[in-house]
HTML snippet that shows the backbone in 3Dmol.js (N, CA, C, O; Angstrom):
<script src="https://3Dmol.org/build/3Dmol-min.js"></script>
<div id="view" style="width:600px;height:400px;position:relative"></div>
<script>
const pdb = `
ATOM      1  N   ARG A   1      47.613  55.160  60.731  1.00  0.00           N
ATOM      2  CA  ARG A   1      48.620  56.185  59.745  1.00  0.00           C
ATOM      3  C   ARG A   1      49.067  57.048  60.810  1.00  0.00           C
ATOM      4  O   ARG A   1      50.102  57.104  61.474  1.00  0.00           O
ATOM      5  N   GLN A   2      47.692  57.886  60.775  1.00  0.00           N
ATOM      6  CA  GLN A   2      48.213  59.627  61.458  1.00  0.00           C
ATOM      7  C   GLN A   2      49.422  59.264  63.220  1.00  0.00           C
ATOM      8  O   GLN A   2      50.497  59.732  63.594  1.00  0.00           O
ATOM      9  N   GLY A   3      48.568  58.349  63.741  1.00  0.00           N
ATOM     10  CA  GLY A   3      49.226  58.249  64.991  1.00  0.00           C
ATOM     11  C   GLY A   3      50.698  57.592  64.585  1.00  0.00           C
ATOM     12  O   GLY A   3      51.435  57.830  65.542  1.00  0.00           O
ATOM     13  N   ILE A   4      51.416  56.881  63.587  1.00  0.00           N
ATOM     14  CA  ILE A   4      52.542  56.447  63.658  1.00  0.00           C
ATOM     15  C   ILE A   4      53.516  57.812  63.293  1.00  0.00           C
ATOM     16  O   ILE A   4      54.562  58.177  63.831  1.00  0.00           O
ATOM     17  N   LYS A   5      52.735  58.423  62.142  1.00  0.00           N
ATOM     18  CA  LYS A   5      53.613  59.702  61.874  1.00  0.00           C
ATOM     19  C   LYS A   5      53.093  61.252  62.589  1.00  0.00           C
ATOM     20  O   LYS A   5      53.293  62.405  62.207  1.00  0.00           O
ATOM     21  N   THR A   6      52.332  60.692  63.810  1.00  0.00           N
ATOM     22  CA  THR A   6      52.608  61.699  64.663  1.00  0.00           C
ATOM     23  C   THR A   6      53.411  61.783  65.950  1.00  0.00           C
ATOM     24  O   THR A   6      53.597  62.641  66.813  1.00  0.00           O
ATOM     25  N   GLU A   7      54.000  59.955  65.614  1.00  0.00           N
ATOM     26  CA  GLU A   7      55.174  59.944  66.986  1.00  0.00           C
ATOM     27  C   GLU A   7      56.085  59.695  65.990  1.00  0.00           C
ATOM     28  O   GLU A   7      57.003  59.403  66.756  1.00  0.00           O
ATOM     29  N   LEU A   8      56.397  59.618  65.295  1.00  0.00           N
ATOM     30  CA  LEU A   8      58.070  59.663  63.951  1.00  0.00           C
ATOM     31  C   LEU A   8      57.919  61.495  64.267  1.00  0.00           C
ATOM     32  O   LEU A   8      58.101  61.891  65.418  1.00  0.00           O
ATOM     33  N   GLU A   9      57.699  62.144  63.542  1.00  0.00           N
ATOM     34  CA  GLU A   9      57.334  63.719  64.585  1.00  0.00           C
ATOM     35  C   GLU A   9      57.733  63.832  65.799  1.00  0.00           C
ATOM     36  O   GLU A   9      58.912  64.176  65.704  1.00  0.00           O
ATOM     37  N   ARG A  10      57.499  63.762  66.723  1.00  0.00           N
ATOM     38  CA  ARG A  10      57.974  63.929  68.175  1.00  0.00           C
ATOM     39  C   ARG A  10      59.400  63.542  68.396  1.00  0.00           C
ATOM     40  O   ARG A  10      60.158  64.122  69.173  1.00  0.00           O
ATOM     41  N   LEU A  11      59.633  62.754  67.824  1.00  0.00           N
ATOM     42  CA  LEU A  11      61.199  61.759  67.751  1.00  0.00           C
ATOM     43  C   LEU A  11      62.308  63.351  67.463  1.00  0.00           C
ATOM     44  O   LEU A  11      62.271  64.194  66.566  1.00  0.00           O
ATOM     45  N   LYS A  12      62.860  63.262  68.212  1.00  0.00           N
ATOM     46  CA  LYS A  12      64.523  64.008  68.147  1.00  0.00           C
ATOM     47  C   LYS A  12      65.623  63.359  67.308  1.00  0.00           C
ATOM     48  O   LYS A  12      66.831  63.310  67.539  1.00  0.00           O
ATOM     49  N   LEU A  13      64.960  62.897  66.333  1.00  0.00           N
ATOM     50  CA  LEU A  13      66.003  61.982  65.521  1.00  0.00           C
ATOM     51  C   LEU A  13      67.301  62.850  64.676  1.00  0.00           C
ATOM     52  O   LEU A  13      67.879  62.416  63.679  1.00  0.00           O
ATOM     53  N   GLY A  14      67.547  64.029  65.283  1.00  0.00           N
ATOM     54  CA  GLY A  14      68.849  64.434  65.011  1.00  0.00           C
ATOM     55  C   GLY A  14      70.027  64.709  65.916  1.00  0.00           C
ATOM     56  O   GLY A  14      71.101  65.298  65.791  1.00  0.00           O
ATOM     57  N   ASN A  15      69.315  63.955  67.015  1.00  0.00           N
ATOM     58  CA  ASN A  15      70.234  64.028  67.896  1.00  0.00           C
ATOM     59  C   ASN A  15      70.128  62.299  68.404  1.00  0.00           C
ATOM     60  O   ASN A  15      70.048  61.949  69.582  1.00  0.00           O
ATOM     61  N   MET A  16      70.148  61.410  67.278  1.00  0.00           N
ATOM     62  CA  MET A  16      70.322  60.591  67.573  1.00  0.00           C
ATOM     63  C   MET A  16      71.290  59.696  66.310  1.00  0.00           C
ATOM     64  O   MET A  16      71.527  60.304  65.266  1.00  0.00           O
ATOM     65  N   THR A  17      71.711  58.529  66.445  1.00  0.00           N
ATOM     66  CA  THR A  17      72.994  57.930  65.080  1.00  0.00           C
ATOM     67  C   THR A  17      71.697  57.279  64.110  1.00  0.00           C
ATOM     68  O   THR A  17      70.510  57.375  64.420  1.00  0.00           O
ATOM     69  N   CYS A  18      72.050  56.823  63.277  1.00  0.00           N
ATOM     70  CA  CYS A  18      71.592  55.912  62.209  1.00  0.00           C
ATOM     71  C   CYS A  18      70.937  54.658  63.100  1.00  0.00           C
ATOM     72  O   CYS A  18      69.755  54.325  63.029  1.00  0.00           O
ATOM     73  N   ARG A  19      71.738  54.159  63.779  1.00  0.00           N
ATOM     74  CA  ARG A  19      71.546  52.664  64.510  1.00  0.00           C
ATOM     75  C   ARG A  19      70.263  52.671  65.098  1.00  0.00           C
ATOM     76  O   ARG A  19      69.252  52.010  64.864  1.00  0.00           O
ATOM     77  N   GLU A  20      70.677  54.096  66.399  1.00  0.00           N
ATOM     78  CA  GLU A  20      69.846  54.384  67.813  1.00  0.00           C
ATOM     79  C   GLU A  20      68.375  54.878  66.698  1.00  0.00           C
ATOM     80  O   GLU A  20      67.397  54.206  67.026  1.00  0.00           O
ATOM     81  N   ALA A  21      68.069  55.811  65.581  1.00  0.00           N
ATOM     82  CA  ALA A  21      67.185  55.832  64.675  1.00  0.00           C
ATOM     83  C   ALA A  21      66.494  54.894  64.144  1.00  0.00           C
ATOM     84  O   ALA A  21      65.376  55.289  63.812  1.00  0.00           O
ATOM     85  N   LEU A  22      66.753  53.515  63.868  1.00  0.00           N
ATOM     86  CA  LEU A  22      66.820  52.626  63.378  1.00  0.00           C
ATOM     87  C   LEU A  22      66.226  52.175  64.009  1.00  0.00           C
ATOM     88  O   LEU A  22      65.083  52.202  63.554  1.00  0.00           O
ATOM     89  N   LYS A  23      66.304  51.380  65.520  1.00  0.00           N
ATOM     90  CA  LYS A  23      65.867  51.047  66.320  1.00  0.00           C
ATOM     91  C   LYS A  23      64.323  51.676  67.053  1.00  0.00           C
ATOM     92  O   LYS A  23      63.584  50.891  67.647  1.00  0.00           O
ATOM     93  N   THR A  24      64.030  52.895  66.945  1.00  0.00           N
ATOM     94  CA  THR A  24      63.516  53.871  67.615  1.00  0.00           C
ATOM     95  C   THR A  24      62.154  54.062  66.509  1.00  0.00           C
ATOM     96  O   THR A  24      61.032  54.102  67.012  1.00  0.00           O
ATOM     97  N   VAL A  25      62.284  54.161  65.189  1.00  0.00           N
ATOM     98  CA  VAL A  25      61.372  53.671  64.444  1.00  0.00           C
ATOM     99  C   VAL A  25      60.561  52.449  64.031  1.00  0.00           C
ATOM    100  O   VAL A  25      59.443  52.288  63.543  1.00  0.00           O
ATOM    101  N   CYS A  26      61.760  51.483  64.492  1.00  0.00           N
ATOM    102  CA  CYS A  26      61.035  49.783  64.390  1.00  0.00           C
ATOM    103  C   CYS A  26      60.304  49.860  65.625  1.00  0.00           C
ATOM    104  O   CYS A  26      59.095  49.814  65.401  1.00  0.00           O
ATOM    105  N   LYS A  27      60.590  49.961  66.862  1.00  0.00           N
ATOM    106  CA  LYS A  27      59.867  50.253  67.933  1.00  0.00           C
ATOM    107  C   LYS A  27      58.630  51.112  67.453  1.00  0.00           C
ATOM    108  O   LYS A  27      57.543  50.557  67.611  1.00  0.00           O
ATOM    109  N   CYS A  28      58.620  52.067  67.029  1.00  0.00           N
ATOM    110  CA  CYS A  28      57.181  52.856  66.687  1.00  0.00           C
ATOM    111  C   CYS A  28      56.276  51.887  66.062  1.00  0.00           C
ATOM    112  O   CYS A  28      55.168  51.700  66.566  1.00  0.00           O
ATOM    113  N   LEU A  29      56.752  51.068  64.701  1.00  0.00           N
ATOM    114  CA  LEU A  29      56.216  50.925  63.882  1.00  0.00           C
ATOM    115  C   LEU A  29      55.349  49.342  64.351  1.00  0.00           C
ATOM    116  O   LEU A  29      54.152  49.089  64.211  1.00  0.00           O
ATOM    117  N   ILE A  30      56.387  48.504  64.903  1.00  0.00           N
ATOM    118  CA  ILE A  30      55.993  47.493  65.908  1.00  0.00           C
ATOM    119  C   ILE A  30      54.667  47.572  66.802  1.00  0.00           C
ATOM    120  O   ILE A  30      53.703  46.809  66.870  1.00  0.00           O
ATOM    121  N   LYS A  31      54.968  48.789  67.475  1.00  0.00           N
ATOM    122  CA  LYS A  31      53.915  49.157  68.646  1.00  0.00           C
ATOM    123  C   LYS A  31      52.352  49.598  67.811  1.00  0.00           C
ATOM    124  O   LYS A  31      51.205  49.547  68.255  1.00  0.00           O
ATOM    125  N   GLN A  32      52.783  49.970  66.651  1.00  0.00           N
ATOM    126  CA  GLN A  32      51.534  50.426  65.660  1.00  0.00           C
ATOM    127  C   GLN A  32      50.774  49.255  64.997  1.00  0.00           C
ATOM    128  O   GLN A  32      49.546  49.181  64.997  1.00  0.00           O
ATOM    129  N   ARG A  33      51.500  48.456  64.500  1.00  0.00           N
ATOM    130  CA  ARG A  33      51.086  47.497  64.036  1.00  0.00           C
ATOM    131  C   ARG A  33      50.052  46.100  65.042  1.00  0.00           C
ATOM    132  O   ARG A  33      49.061  45.528  64.587  1.00  0.00           O
ATOM    133  N   ASP A  34      50.792  45.811  66.711  1.00  0.00           N
ATOM    134  CA  ASP A  34      50.448  45.385  67.302  1.00  0.00           C
ATOM    135  C   ASP A  34      48.922  45.766  68.283  1.00  0.00           C
ATOM    136  O   ASP A  34      48.093  45.035  68.825  1.00  0.00           O
ATOM    137  N   ASP A  35      49.077  47.358  68.170  1.00  0.00           N
ATOM    138  CA  ASP A  35      47.553  47.899  68.351  1.00  0.00           C
ATOM    139  C   ASP A  35      46.617  47.622  67.378  1.00  0.00           C
ATOM    140  O   ASP A  35      45.510  47.417  67.876  1.00  0.00           O
ATOM    141  N   GLN A  36      46.652  47.526  65.999  1.00  0.00           N
ATOM    142  CA  GLN A  36      45.837  47.340  64.977  1.00  0.00           C
ATOM    143  C   GLN A  36      45.789  46.026  65.092  1.00  0.00           C
ATOM    144  O   GLN A  36      44.858  45.755  64.333  1.00  0.00           O
ATOM    145  N   GLY A  37      46.395  44.425  65.795  1.00  0.00           N
ATOM    146  CA  GLY A  37      45.986  43.521  65.526  1.00  0.00           C
ATOM    147  C   GLY A  37      46.470  42.915  64.561  1.00  0.00           C
ATOM    148  O   GLY A  37      46.014  41.821  64.228  1.00  0.00           O
ATOM    149  N   SER A  38      47.544  43.527  63.880  1.00  0.00           N
ATOM    150  CA  SER A  38      47.440  42.820  62.127  1.00  0.00           C
ATOM    151  C   SER A  38      48.626  41.476  62.535  1.00  0.00           C
ATOM    152  O   SER A  38      49.262  41.011  63.481  1.00  0.00           O
ATOM    153  N   LYS A  39      48.321  41.253  60.810  1.00  0.00           N
ATOM    154  CA  LYS A  39      48.607  39.771  60.928  1.00  0.00           C
ATOM    155  C   LYS A  39      50.456  40.141  60.641  1.00  0.00           C
ATOM    156  O   LYS A  39      51.006  41.196  60.325  1.00  0.00           O
ATOM    157  N   LYS A  40      51.031  38.736  60.923  1.00  0.00           N
ATOM    158  CA  LYS A  40      52.623  38.899  60.679  1.00  0.00           C
ATOM    159  C   LYS A  40      53.586  39.760  59.782  1.00  0.00           C
ATOM    160  O   LYS A  40      53.936  39.036  58.850  1.00  0.00           O
ATOM    161  N   PHE A  41      54.090  40.851  59.687  1.00  0.00           N
ATOM    162  CA  PHE A  41      55.029  41.272  58.664  1.00  0.00           C
ATOM    163  C   PHE A  41      56.375  42.049  59.136  1.00  0.00           C
ATOM    164  O   PHE A  41      56.722  42.262  60.298  1.00  0.00           O
ATOM    165  N   GLU A  42      57.054  42.424  57.925  1.00  0.00           N
ATOM    166  CA  GLU A  42      58.194  42.417  57.785  1.00  0.00           C
ATOM    167  C   GLU A  42      58.156  43.943  57.862  1.00  0.00           C
ATOM    168  O   GLU A  42      57.193  44.695  57.712  1.00  0.00           O
ATOM    169  N   ILE A  43      59.633  44.263  58.174  1.00  0.00           N
ATOM    170  CA  ILE A  43      59.694  45.363  58.348  1.00  0.00           C
ATOM    171  C   ILE A  43      61.568  45.794  57.408  1.00  0.00           C
ATOM    172  O   ILE A  43      62.617  45.332  57.855  1.00  0.00           O
ATOM    173  N   GLU A  44      61.518  46.589  56.317  1.00  0.00           N
ATOM    174  CA  GLU A  44      62.565  46.744  54.974  1.00  0.00           C
ATOM    175  C   GLU A  44      63.207  48.146  55.635  1.00  0.00           C
ATOM    176  O   GLU A  44      62.493  49.108  55.920  1.00  0.00           O
ATOM    177  N   MET A  45      64.190  48.129  55.772  1.00  0.00           N
ATOM    178  CA  MET A  45      64.645  49.557  56.369  1.00  0.00           C
ATOM    179  C   MET A  45      65.909  49.456  55.158  1.00  0.00           C
ATOM    180  O   MET A  45      66.420  48.481  54.608  1.00  0.00           O
ATOM    181  N   ALA A  46      66.178  51.138  55.010  1.00  0.00           N
ATOM    182  CA  ALA A  46      66.852  51.637  53.934  1.00  0.00           C
ATOM    183  C   ALA A  46      67.365  53.051  54.857  1.00  0.00           C
ATOM    184  O   ALA A  46      66.693  53.598  55.730  1.00  0.00           O
ATOM    185  N   TRP A  47      68.642  53.428  54.427  1.00  0.00           N
ATOM    186  CA  TRP A  47      69.317  54.659  55.082  1.00  0.00           C
ATOM    187  C   TRP A  47      70.067  55.490  54.138  1.00  0.00           C
ATOM    188  O   TRP A  47      70.498  55.172  53.030  1.00  0.00           O
ATOM    189  N   ILE A  48      70.151  56.609  54.761  1.00  0.00           N
ATOM    190  CA  ILE A  48      71.178  57.418  53.885  1.00  0.00           C
ATOM    191  C   ILE A  48      72.248  57.939  55.263  1.00  0.00           C
ATOM    192  O   ILE A  48      71.906  58.820  56.051  1.00  0.00           O
ATOM    193  N   CYS A  49      73.461  57.257  55.334  1.00  0.00           N
ATOM    194  CA  CYS A  49      74.092  58.244  56.628  1.00  0.00           C
ATOM    195  C   CYS A  49      75.688  57.690  55.870  1.00  0.00           C
ATOM    196  O   CYS A  49      75.899  57.144  54.787  1.00  0.00           O
ATOM    197  N   ASP A  50      76.454  58.034  56.777  1.00  0.00           N
ATOM    198  CA  ASP A  50      78.124  58.174  56.403  1.00  0.00           C
ATOM    199  C   ASP A  50      78.476  56.523  56.534  1.00  0.00           C
ATOM    200  O   ASP A  50      79.441  56.085  55.907  1.00  0.00           O
ATOM    201  N   GLU A  51      77.850  55.841  57.173  1.00  0.00           N
ATOM    202  CA  GLU A  51      78.161  54.123  57.017  1.00  0.00           C
ATOM    203  C   GLU A  51      77.815  53.539  55.582  1.00  0.00           C
ATOM    204  O   GLU A  51      78.423  52.540  55.198  1.00  0.00           O
ATOM    205  N   SER A  52      76.701  54.234  54.652  1.00  0.00           N
ATOM    206  CA  SER A  52      76.530  54.320  53.570  1.00  0.00           C
ATOM    207  C   SER A  52      76.949  54.628  52.185  1.00  0.00           C
ATOM    208  O   SER A  52      76.608  54.246  51.066  1.00  0.00           O
ATOM    209  N   ASP A  53      78.182  55.812  52.878  1.00  0.00           N
ATOM    210  CA  ASP A  53      78.941  56.487  51.728  1.00  0.00           C
ATOM    211  C   ASP A  53      77.937  57.615  51.458  1.00  0.00           C
ATOM    212  O   ASP A  53      78.047  58.323  50.457  1.00  0.00           O
ATOM    213  N   ARG A  54      76.809  57.802  52.496  1.00  0.00           N
ATOM    214  CA  ARG A  54      75.817  59.122  51.846  1.00  0.00           C
ATOM    215  C   ARG A  54      75.143  58.605  50.733  1.00  0.00           C
ATOM    216  O   ARG A  54      74.663  59.338  49.869  1.00  0.00           O
ATOM    217  N   GLN A  55      75.061  57.000  50.695  1.00  0.00           N
ATOM    218  CA  GLN A  55      73.910  56.572  49.293  1.00  0.00           C
ATOM    219  C   GLN A  55      72.709  55.755  49.996  1.00  0.00           C
ATOM    220  O   GLN A  55      72.993  55.125  51.015  1.00  0.00           O
ATOM    221  N   PHE A  56      71.695  55.734  49.626  1.00  0.00           N
ATOM    222  CA  PHE A  56      70.581  55.296  49.614  1.00  0.00           C
ATOM    223  C   PHE A  56      70.719  53.495  49.645  1.00  0.00           C
ATOM    224  O   PHE A  56      70.585  52.829  48.618  1.00  0.00           O
ATOM    225  N   VAL A  57      70.925  53.053  50.629  1.00  0.00           N
ATOM    226  CA  VAL A  57      71.198  51.687  50.463  1.00  0.00           C
ATOM    227  C   VAL A  57      70.506  51.081  51.558  1.00  0.00           C
ATOM    228  O   VAL A  57      70.465  51.538  52.700  1.00  0.00           O
ATOM    229  N   ARG A  58      69.778  49.668  51.016  1.00  0.00           N
ATOM    230  CA  ARG A  58      69.409  48.807  52.015  1.00  0.00           C
ATOM    231  C   ARG A  58      70.232  48.660  53.753  1.00  0.00           C
ATOM    232  O   ARG A  58      71.431  48.451  53.932  1.00  0.00           O
ATOM    233  N   VAL A  59      69.705  48.751  54.296  1.00  0.00           N
ATOM    234  CA  VAL A  59      70.180  48.780  55.810  1.00  0.00           C
ATOM    235  C   VAL A  59      70.820  46.885  56.049  1.00  0.00           C
ATOM    236  O   VAL A  59      70.037  45.942  56.170  1.00  0.00           O
ATOM    237  N   PRO A  60      72.606  46.721  56.067  1.00  0.00           N
ATOM    238  CA  PRO A  60      72.419  45.408  56.548  1.00  0.00           C
ATOM    239  C   PRO A  60      71.539  44.772  57.197  1.00  0.00           C
ATOM    240  O   PRO A  60      70.904  45.277  58.122  1.00  0.00           O
ATOM    241  N   GLU A  61      71.334  43.060  56.609  1.00  0.00           N
ATOM    242  CA  GLU A  61      70.680  42.583  57.602  1.00  0.00           C
ATOM    243  C   GLU A  61      70.727  42.287  58.900  1.00  0.00           C
ATOM    244  O   GLU A  61      69.803  42.307  59.713  1.00  0.00           O
ATOM    245  N   ASP A  62      72.259  41.909  59.111  1.00  0.00           N
ATOM    246  CA  ASP A  62      72.672  41.531  60.512  1.00  0.00           C
ATOM    247  C   ASP A  62      72.101  42.939  61.570  1.00  0.00           C
ATOM    248  O   ASP A  62      71.644  42.829  62.708  1.00  0.00           O
ATOM    249  N   VAL A  63      72.299  44.221  60.784  1.00  0.00           N
ATOM    250  CA  VAL A  63      72.023  45.646  61.585  1.00  0.00           C
ATOM    251  C   VAL A  63      70.298  45.647  61.693  1.00  0.00           C
ATOM    252  O   VAL A  63      69.683  45.810  62.746  1.00  0.00           O
ATOM    253  N   ALA A  64      69.734  45.446  60.464  1.00  0.00           N
ATOM    254  CA  ALA A  64      68.407  45.532  60.672  1.00  0.00           C
ATOM    255  C   ALA A  64      67.635  44.287  61.864  1.00  0.00           C
ATOM    256  O   ALA A  64      66.619  44.540  62.511  1.00  0.00           O
ATOM    257  N   LYS A  65      68.141  43.405  61.909  1.00  0.00           N
ATOM    258  CA  LYS A  65      67.922  42.517  62.562  1.00  0.00           C
ATOM    259  C   LYS A  65      68.193  42.833  63.898  1.00  0.00           C
ATOM    260  O   LYS A  65      67.188  42.779  64.607  1.00  0.00           O
ATOM    261  N   GLU A  66      69.179  43.132  64.443  1.00  0.00           N
ATOM    262  CA  GLU A  66      69.504  43.487  65.623  1.00  0.00           C
ATOM    263  C   GLU A  66      68.673  44.884  66.248  1.00  0.00           C
ATOM    264  O   GLU A  66      68.569  45.016  67.468  1.00  0.00           O
ATOM    265  N   ALA A  67      68.150  45.812  65.383  1.00  0.00           N
ATOM    266  CA  ALA A  67      67.448  47.479  65.149  1.00  0.00           C
ATOM    267  C   ALA A  67      66.454  46.709  65.710  1.00  0.00           C
ATOM    268  O   ALA A  67      66.268  46.893  66.913  1.00  0.00           O
ATOM    269  N   GLU A  68      65.431  45.494  64.878  1.00  0.00           N
ATOM    270  CA  GLU A  68      63.999  45.095  65.440  1.00  0.00           C
ATOM    271  C   GLU A  68      63.825  44.547  66.498  1.00  0.00           C
ATOM    272  O   GLU A  68      62.919  44.785  67.297  1.00  0.00           O
ATOM    273  N   ASP A  69      65.265  43.224  66.665  1.00  0.00           N
ATOM    274  CA  ASP A  69      64.789  42.356  68.118  1.00  0.00           C
ATOM    275  C   ASP A  69      65.480  43.556  69.379  1.00  0.00           C
ATOM    276  O   ASP A  69      65.721  42.851  70.359  1.00  0.00           O
ATOM    277  N   ALA A  70      65.699  44.381  69.563  1.00  0.00           N
ATOM    278  CA  ALA A  70      66.158  45.491  70.254  1.00  0.00           C
ATOM    279  C   ALA A  70      64.911  45.962  70.570  1.00  0.00           C
ATOM    280  O   ALA A  70      64.503  45.800  71.720  1.00  0.00           O
ATOM    281  N   ALA A  71      64.057  46.660  69.540  1.00  0.00           N
ATOM    282  CA  ALA A  71      63.121  47.231  69.725  1.00  0.00           C
ATOM    283  C   ALA A  71      61.803  46.235  70.497  1.00  0.00           C
ATOM    284  O   ALA A  71      61.222  46.826  71.408  1.00  0.00           O
ATOM    285  N   LYS A  72      61.445  45.180  70.273  1.00  0.00           N
ATOM    286  CA  LYS A  72      60.987  44.206  70.499  1.00  0.00           C
ATOM    287  C   LYS A  72      61.402  44.113  72.339  1.00  0.00           C
ATOM    288  O   LYS A  72      60.611  44.409  73.235  1.00  0.00           O
ATOM    289  N   ARG A  73      62.375  43.783  72.472  1.00  0.00           N
ATOM    290  CA  ARG A  73      62.868  43.592  73.666  1.00  0.00           C
ATOM    291  C   ARG A  73      62.513  44.335  74.344  1.00  0.00           C
ATOM    292  O   ARG A  73      62.169  43.923  75.452  1.00  0.00           O
ATOM    293  N   GLU A  74      62.371  46.249  73.976  1.00  0.00           N
ATOM    294  CA  GLU A  74      61.925  47.061  74.827  1.00  0.00           C
ATOM    295  C   GLU A  74      60.622  46.959  75.219  1.00  0.00           C
ATOM    296  O   GLU A  74      60.219  46.992  76.382  1.00  0.00           O
ATOM    297  N   ILE A  75      59.887  46.817  74.100  1.00  0.00           N
ATOM    298  CA  ILE A  75      58.435  46.731  74.157  1.00  0.00           C
ATOM    299  C   ILE A  75      58.144  45.681  75.080  1.00  0.00           C
ATOM    300  O   ILE A  75      57.342  46.030  75.947  1.00  0.00           O
ATOM    301  N   GLU A  76      58.428  44.855  75.137  1.00  0.00           N
ATOM    302  CA  GLU A  76      58.512  43.348  75.844  1.00  0.00           C
ATOM    303  C   GLU A  76      58.418  43.860  77.621  1.00  0.00           C
ATOM    304  O   GLU A  76      57.600  43.614  78.508  1.00  0.00           O
ATOM    305  N   GLN A  77      59.641  44.639  77.576  1.00  0.00           N
ATOM    306  CA  GLN A  77      59.766  45.396  79.021  1.00  0.00           C
ATOM    307  C   GLN A  77      58.680  46.551  79.117  1.00  0.00           C
ATOM    308  O   GLN A  77      57.959  46.652  80.109  1.00  0.00           O
ATOM    309  N   GLU A  78      58.616  47.249  78.242  1.00  0.00           N
ATOM    310  CA  GLU A  78      57.704  47.949  78.590  1.00  0.00           C
ATOM    311  C   GLU A  78      55.787  47.284  79.293  1.00  0.00           C
ATOM    312  O   GLU A  78      54.981  47.563  80.182  1.00  0.00           O
ATOM    313  N   ASP A  79      55.924  46.472  78.331  1.00  0.00           N
ATOM    314  CA  ASP A  79      54.587  45.740  78.946  1.00  0.00           C
ATOM    315  C   ASP A  79      54.788  45.128  80.057  1.00  0.00           C
ATOM    316  O   ASP A  79      53.911  45.125  80.920  1.00  0.00           O
ATOM    317  N   GLU A  80      55.734  44.628  80.199  1.00  0.00           N
ATOM    318  CA  GLU A  80      56.106  43.619  81.395  1.00  0.00           C
ATOM    319  C   GLU A  80      55.649  45.075  82.652  1.00  0.00           C
ATOM    320  O   GLU A  80      54.646  45.198  83.355  1.00  0.00           O
ATOM    321  N   ASP A  81      56.855  45.968  82.504  1.00  0.00           N
ATOM    322  CA  ASP A  81      56.389  47.110  83.553  1.00  0.00           C
ATOM    323  C   ASP A  81      55.630  47.694  83.805  1.00  0.00           C
ATOM    324  O   ASP A  81      55.530  48.055  84.978  1.00  0.00           O
ATOM    325  N   SER A  82      54.391  48.228  82.529  1.00  0.00           N
ATOM    326  CA  SER A  82      53.284  48.223  82.983  1.00  0.00           C
ATOM    327  C   SER A  82      52.652  47.467  83.717  1.00  0.00           C
ATOM    328  O   SER A  82      52.195  48.058  84.696  1.00  0.00           O
ATOM    329  N   SER A  83      52.391  46.252  83.665  1.00  0.00           N
ATOM    330  CA  SER A  83      51.666  45.135  84.224  1.00  0.00           C
ATOM    331  C   SER A  83      52.008  44.716  85.514  1.00  0.00           C
ATOM    332  O   SER A  83      51.298  43.951  86.167  1.00  0.00           O
ATOM    333  N   ASP A  84      53.284  45.282  85.987  1.00  0.00           N
ATOM    334  CA  ASP A  84      53.616  45.331  87.544  1.00  0.00           C
ATOM    335  C   ASP A  84      52.945  46.417  88.000  1.00  0.00           C
ATOM    336  O   ASP A  84      52.414  46.077  89.057  1.00  0.00           O
ATOM    337  N   MET A  85      52.684  47.594  87.740  1.00  0.00           N
ATOM    338  CA  MET A  85      52.542  48.731  87.905  1.00  0.00           C
ATOM    339  C   MET A  85      51.052  48.530  88.281  1.00  0.00           C
ATOM    340  O   MET A  85      50.679  49.045  89.335  1.00  0.00           O
ATOM    341  N   GLU A  86      49.892  47.628  87.308  1.00  0.00           N
ATOM    342  CA  GLU A  86      48.448  47.248  87.348  1.00  0.00           C
ATOM    343  C   GLU A  86      48.612  46.463  88.559  1.00  0.00           C
ATOM    344  O   GLU A  86      47.946  47.004  89.443  1.00  0.00           O
ATOM    345  N   SER A  87      49.234  45.376  89.011  1.00  0.00           N
ATOM    346  CA  SER A  87      49.037  44.681  90.456  1.00  0.00           C
ATOM    347  C   SER A  87      49.077  45.086  91.422  1.00  0.00           C
ATOM    348  O   SER A  87      48.894  44.364  92.402  1.00  0.00           O
TER     349      SER A  87
END
`;
const viewer = $3Dmol.createViewer("view");
viewer.addModel(pdb, "pdb");
viewer.setStyle({}, {cartoon: {color: "spectrum"}});
viewer.zoomTo();
viewer.render();
</script>
């Protein structure tokens, strides 16, 4: 838990759109869970932003899926890049 908290504190969330932040936070959460070798999990997302008229609402399912998929692709790419460096 401390690792994810530290990682999130380092992010420059004020310089990102809500959609960019969703992907970045998803990436942090997925990496943390993968490091722990955890079972399957689901990420639930909500936001307060202009897109939600400044109301606390669940992120639309298609937007949440897109953010999670993009985060997984980035992690896979990073893993491939690091294994290429080791070869």
